[in-house]
C-alpha atoms as an extended CHARMM CRD file, in Angstrom:
* protein
*
       140  EXT
         1         1  MET       CA             70.0920000000      141.6190000000      124.1330000000  PROA      1               0.0000000000
         2         2  SER       CA             73.7680000000      142.1890000000      124.7150000000  PROA      2               0.0000000000
         3         3  THR       CA             75.7620000000      139.5070000000      126.5230000000  PROA      3               0.0000000000
         4         4  ASP       CA             77.4860000000      142.1770000000      128.6320000000  PROA      4               0.0000000000
         5         5  ALA       CA             76.2880000000      141.5220000000      132.1890000000  PROA      5               0.0000000000
         6         6  ARG       CA             76.4150000000      145.2610000000      132.9500000000  PROA      6               0.0000000000
         7         7  ASN       CA             73.3800000000      145.6470000000      130.7000000000  PROA      7               0.0000000000
         8         8  LEU       CA             71.3430000000      143.3760000000      132.9870000000  PROA      8               0.0000000000
         9         9  TYR       CA             71.3780000000      145.7300000000      135.9640000000  PROA      9               0.0000000000
        10        10  PRO       CA             68.9370000000      146.2360000000      137.5430000000  PROA      10              0.0000000000
        11        11  LEU       CA             67.6090000000      142.7570000000      136.8330000000  PROA      11              0.0000000000
        12        12  SER       CA             64.0410000000      143.6320000000      137.7940000000  PROA      12              0.0000000000
        13        13  GLU       CA             63.9010000000      146.2830000000      135.0760000000  PROA      13              0.0000000000
        14        14  LYS       CA             66.2580000000      145.0770000000      132.3730000000  PROA      14              0.0000000000
        15        15  ALA       CA             65.9990000000      141.2890000000      132.5580000000  PROA      15              0.0000000000
        16        16  PRO       CA             63.0520000000      140.2490000000      134.7350000000  PROA      16              0.0000000000
        17        17  HSD       CA             62.5900000000      137.1210000000      132.6070000000  PROA      17              0.0000000000
        18        18  LEU       CA             65.8770000000      135.7940000000      134.0290000000  PROA      18              0.0000000000
        19        19  VAL       CA             64.6590000000      135.9180000000      137.6330000000  PROA      19              0.0000000000
        20        20  ARG       CA             62.5260000000      133.0150000000      138.8580000000  PROA      20              0.0000000000
        21        21  SER       CA             61.6860000000      131.9360000000      142.3750000000  PROA      21              0.0000000000
        22        22  LYS       CA             62.6020000000      128.5170000000      143.7010000000  PROA      22              0.0000000000
        23        23  THR       CA             58.9890000000      127.5440000000      143.0400000000  PROA      23              0.0000000000
        24        24  GLY       CA             59.0950000000      128.8280000000      139.4590000000  PROA      24              0.0000000000
        25        25  LEU       CA             57.3240000000      132.1550000000      139.8610000000  PROA      25              0.0000000000
        26        26  GLY       CA             58.5110000000      135.1090000000      137.8160000000  PROA      26              0.0000000000
        27        27  LEU       CA             58.8190000000      138.6550000000      139.0970000000  PROA      27              0.0000000000
        28        28  GLU       CA             55.5280000000      139.5050000000      137.3960000000  PROA      28              0.0000000000
        29        29  ASP       CA             53.7880000000      136.9930000000      139.6860000000  PROA      29              0.0000000000
        30        30  PHE       CA             54.6700000000      138.9540000000      142.8250000000  PROA      30              0.0000000000
        31        31  THR       CA             51.7710000000      141.3210000000      143.2760000000  PROA      31              0.0000000000
        32        32  VAL       CA             49.8970000000      142.6680000000      146.2570000000  PROA      32              0.0000000000
        33        33  ASP       CA             46.8110000000      140.7870000000      145.0780000000  PROA      33              0.0000000000
        34        34  ALA       CA             48.7650000000      137.5170000000      144.9270000000  PROA      34              0.0000000000
        35        35  VAL       CA             49.9320000000      138.0180000000      148.4990000000  PROA      35              0.0000000000
        36        36  LEU       CA             46.4760000000      138.9790000000      149.7630000000  PROA      36              0.0000000000
        37        37  GLU       CA             44.9420000000      135.9540000000      148.0420000000  PROA      37              0.0000000000
        38        38  GLY       CA             47.5300000000      133.6360000000      149.6040000000  PROA      38              0.0000000000
        39        39  ARG       CA             49.1590000000      132.6880000000      146.3090000000  PROA      39              0.0000000000
        40        40  ILE       CA             52.6050000000      133.7480000000      147.5560000000  PROA      40              0.0000000000
        41        41  SER       CA             54.3090000000      131.7760000000      150.3090000000  PROA      41              0.0000000000
        42        42  ALA       CA             57.5560000000      132.2830000000      152.2080000000  PROA      42              0.0000000000
        43        43  GLN       CA             59.1700000000      129.6350000000      150.0020000000  PROA      43              0.0000000000
        44        44  ASP       CA             58.3330000000      131.7540000000      146.9540000000  PROA      44              0.0000000000
        45        45  LEU       CA             60.3290000000      134.6400000000      148.4170000000  PROA      45              0.0000000000
        46        46  ALA       CA             63.5900000000      132.7410000000      148.9010000000  PROA      46              0.0000000000
        47        47  ILE       CA             66.3680000000      133.8190000000      146.5920000000  PROA      47              0.0000000000
        48        48  THR       CA             67.7630000000      131.2560000000      144.1920000000  PROA      48              0.0000000000
        49        49  PRO       CA             71.3790000000      130.3930000000      143.4570000000  PROA      49              0.0000000000
        50        50  GLU       CA             70.7650000000      131.4250000000      139.8460000000  PROA      50              0.0000000000
        51        51  ALA       CA             69.6930000000      134.9460000000      140.8510000000  PROA      51              0.0000000000
        52        52  LEU       CA             72.7490000000      135.2850000000      143.0770000000  PROA      52              0.0000000000
        53        53  ARG       CA             75.0420000000      134.0810000000      140.2860000000  PROA      53              0.0000000000
        54        54  LEU       CA             73.4820000000      136.6420000000      137.9300000000  PROA      54              0.0000000000
        55        55  GLN       CA             74.2620000000      139.3210000000      140.5040000000  PROA      55              0.0000000000
        56        56  ALA       CA             77.8210000000      137.9560000000      140.6830000000  PROA      56              0.0000000000
        57        57  ASP       CA             78.1410000000      138.2320000000      136.8990000000  PROA      57              0.0000000000
        58        58  ILE       CA             76.9860000000      141.8380000000      137.0310000000  PROA      58              0.0000000000
        59        59  ALA       CA             79.3700000000      142.6710000000      139.8860000000  PROA      59              0.0000000000
        60        60  ARG       CA             82.3060000000      141.0510000000      138.0820000000  PROA      60              0.0000000000
        61        61  ALA       CA             81.4700000000      142.9000000000      134.8470000000  PROA      61              0.0000000000
        62        62  THR       CA             81.7880000000      146.1720000000      136.7690000000  PROA      62              0.0000000000
        63        63  ASN       CA             85.1290000000      145.1640000000      138.3050000000  PROA      63              0.0000000000
        64        64  ARG       CA             83.6540000000      144.4630000000      141.7330000000  PROA      64              0.0000000000
        65        65  ASP       CA             85.2990000000      141.0690000000      142.1270000000  PROA      65              0.0000000000
        66        66  ARG       CA             85.0050000000      140.8920000000      145.9250000000  PROA      66              0.0000000000
        67        67  LEU       CA             81.2780000000      141.5410000000      145.7260000000  PROA      67              0.0000000000
        68        68  ALA       CA             80.9980000000      138.9090000000      142.9910000000  PROA      68              0.0000000000
        69        69  GLU       CA             82.7680000000      136.3850000000      145.2190000000  PROA      69              0.0000000000
        70        70  ASN       CA             80.3310000000      137.1590000000      148.0360000000  PROA      70              0.0000000000
        71        71  PHE       CA             77.3670000000      136.5480000000      145.7240000000  PROA      71              0.0000000000
        72        72  GLU       CA             78.9290000000      133.2610000000      144.5800000000  PROA      72              0.0000000000
        73        73  ARG       CA             79.4120000000      132.1240000000      148.1770000000  PROA      73              0.0000000000
        74        74  ALA       CA             75.8420000000      133.1530000000      148.9560000000  PROA      74              0.0000000000
        75        75  ALA       CA             74.6330000000      131.0690000000      146.0030000000  PROA      75              0.0000000000
        76        76  GLU       CA             76.2570000000      128.0340000000      147.6110000000  PROA      76              0.0000000000
        77        77  LEU       CA             74.6110000000      128.7460000000      150.9500000000  PROA      77              0.0000000000
        78        78  VAL       CA             71.0560000000      128.6320000000      149.5760000000  PROA      78              0.0000000000
        79        79  ALA       CA             71.1340000000      124.8260000000      149.8260000000  PROA      79              0.0000000000
        80        80  VAL       CA             72.4570000000      124.7750000000      153.3940000000  PROA      80              0.0000000000
        81        81  PRO       CA             69.8140000000      124.4120000000      156.1200000000  PROA      81              0.0000000000
        82        82  GLN       CA             69.4610000000      127.4250000000      158.4080000000  PROA      82              0.0000000000
        83        83  ASP       CA             70.4500000000      125.5110000000      161.5590000000  PROA      83              0.0000000000
        84        84  MET       CA             73.6900000000      124.4050000000      159.8500000000  PROA      84              0.0000000000
        85        85  LEU       CA             74.3860000000      127.9850000000      158.7730000000  PROA      85              0.0000000000
        86        86  LEU       CA             73.9120000000      129.3170000000      162.2760000000  PROA      86              0.0000000000
        87        87  ASP       CA             75.9890000000      126.5400000000      163.8050000000  PROA      87              0.0000000000
        88        88  THR       CA             78.7990000000      127.1930000000      161.3110000000  PROA      88              0.0000000000
        89        89  TYR       CA             78.6680000000      130.9280000000      161.9930000000  PROA      89              0.0000000000
        90        90  GLU       CA             78.9250000000      130.2360000000      165.7190000000  PROA      90              0.0000000000
        91        91  LEU       CA             81.8170000000      127.8490000000      165.1440000000  PROA      91              0.0000000000
        92        92  LEU       CA             83.7150000000      130.5300000000      163.2200000000  PROA      92              0.0000000000
        93        93  ARG       CA             83.4930000000      133.0820000000      166.0130000000  PROA      93              0.0000000000
        94        94  PRO       CA             86.7620000000      133.5320000000      167.9210000000  PROA      94              0.0000000000
        95        95  GLY       CA             87.1550000000      131.1170000000      170.8010000000  PROA      95              0.0000000000
        96        96  ARG       CA             84.2880000000      128.8430000000      169.7370000000  PROA      96              0.0000000000
        97        97  ALA       CA             86.0570000000      126.1020000000      167.7650000000  PROA      97              0.0000000000
        98        98  LYS       CA             88.3080000000      123.8990000000      169.8630000000  PROA      98              0.0000000000
        99        99  SER       CA             90.7640000000      123.1120000000      167.0620000000  PROA      99              0.0000000000
       100       100  ALA       CA             91.6240000000      123.5840000000      163.4140000000  PROA      100             0.0000000000
       101       101  THR       CA             90.4750000000      120.0010000000      162.9110000000  PROA      101             0.0000000000
       102       102  GLU       CA             86.9620000000      120.9520000000      164.0030000000  PROA      102             0.0000000000
       103       103  LEU       CA             86.8450000000      123.7220000000      161.4010000000  PROA      103             0.0000000000
       104       104  ARG       CA             88.3460000000      121.5170000000      158.7040000000  PROA      104             0.0000000000
       105       105  GLU       CA             85.7280000000      118.8470000000      159.4310000000  PROA      105             0.0000000000
       106       106  ARG       CA             83.0130000000      121.4610000000      158.9870000000  PROA      106             0.0000000000
       107       107  ALA       CA             84.6110000000      122.5490000000      155.7130000000  PROA      107             0.0000000000
       108       108  ALA       CA             84.6200000000      118.9330000000      154.5240000000  PROA      108             0.0000000000
       109       109  LEU       CA             80.9510000000      118.5750000000      155.4760000000  PROA      109             0.0000000000
       110       110  MET       CA             80.0060000000      121.7460000000      153.5760000000  PROA      110             0.0000000000
       111       111  ARG       CA             81.8880000000      120.5370000000      150.5190000000  PROA      111             0.0000000000
       112       112  ARG       CA             80.6100000000      116.9500000000      150.6700000000  PROA      112             0.0000000000
       113       113  ASP       CA             76.9620000000      117.4320000000      151.7080000000  PROA      113             0.0000000000
       114       114  TYR       CA             76.1140000000      120.7680000000      150.0980000000  PROA      114             0.0000000000
       115       115  GLY       CA             78.6560000000      121.2420000000      147.2900000000  PROA      115             0.0000000000
       116       116  ALA       CA             79.7160000000      124.4820000000      148.9680000000  PROA      116             0.0000000000
       117       117  THR       CA             83.3150000000      124.5270000000      147.7460000000  PROA      117             0.0000000000
       118       118  ARG       CA             83.8600000000      128.2770000000      148.1480000000  PROA      118             0.0000000000
       119       119  ILE       CA             82.4460000000      128.2310000000      151.6690000000  PROA      119             0.0000000000
       120       120  ALA       CA             84.6000000000      125.2080000000      152.5180000000  PROA      120             0.0000000000
       121       121  ALA       CA             87.6940000000      127.0480000000      151.3030000000  PROA      121             0.0000000000
       122       122  LEU       CA             86.7740000000      130.0560000000      153.4390000000  PROA      122             0.0000000000
       123       123  ILE       CA             86.3650000000      127.8460000000      156.5280000000  PROA      123             0.0000000000
       124       124  GLU       CA             89.7010000000      126.1490000000      155.8080000000  PROA      124             0.0000000000
       125       125  GLU       CA             91.3430000000      129.5600000000      155.5190000000  PROA      125             0.0000000000
       126       126  ALA       CA             89.8290000000      130.5000000000      158.8910000000  PROA      126             0.0000000000
       127       127  ALA       CA             91.2030000000      127.2690000000      160.3710000000  PROA      127             0.0000000000
       128       128  ASP       CA             94.6960000000      128.1410000000      159.1310000000  PROA      128             0.0000000000
       129       129  VAL       CA             94.5220000000      131.7210000000      160.4420000000  PROA      129             0.0000000000
       130       130  CYS       CA             93.1380000000      130.6780000000      163.8270000000  PROA      130             0.0000000000
       131       131  GLU       CA             95.7860000000      127.9880000000      164.1330000000  PROA      131             0.0000000000
       132       132  ARG       CA             98.5680000000      130.4320000000      163.2480000000  PROA      132             0.0000000000
       133       133  ARG       CA             97.2600000000      133.0440000000      165.7150000000  PROA      133             0.0000000000
       134       134  GLY       CA             96.5510000000      130.5700000000      168.5040000000  PROA      134             0.0000000000
       135       135  LEU       CA             92.8440000000      131.3680000000      168.6680000000  PROA      135             0.0000000000
       136       136  PHE       CA             91.7150000000      127.8740000000      169.6070000000  PROA      136             0.0000000000
       137       137  THR       CA             92.2360000000      128.3850000000      173.2920000000  PROA      137             0.0000000000
       138       138  LYS       CA             88.8160000000      128.9340000000      174.8400000000  PROA      138             0.0000000000
       139       139  ARG       CA             88.6970000000      132.6760000000      175.5540000000  PROA      139             0.0000000000
       140       140  PHE       CA             85.4890000000      132.8590000000      177.5500000000  PROA      140             0.0000000000
């Protein structure tokens, strides 16, 4: 097989052996019978960081760098608990964070506790922009 990531797309057809669930199942394990027999759980359906990074490689190989960056950030978020994701999303909405410090503390937490360096950088960028634009005054 070629090492050109463009040749991997679509993964399900061209490289299904590279896609595994968090629980170790391969794409061939996902059948209607497996679902009906209860052999597939919600945890089996969760995407893995590896699958997202493969998608990033494919996007980058086709000069879609922004899409690749989104896949890479998504790969970091797989490890972040849903309640933390929702709380962070809420914090990033205009008028929700009280200060740039609050956002920078969240960025530090994401970096420290989840290894989410790209997400932390994005939150820090938001802190800088909000600070520059004066968006920390409660608007509602």
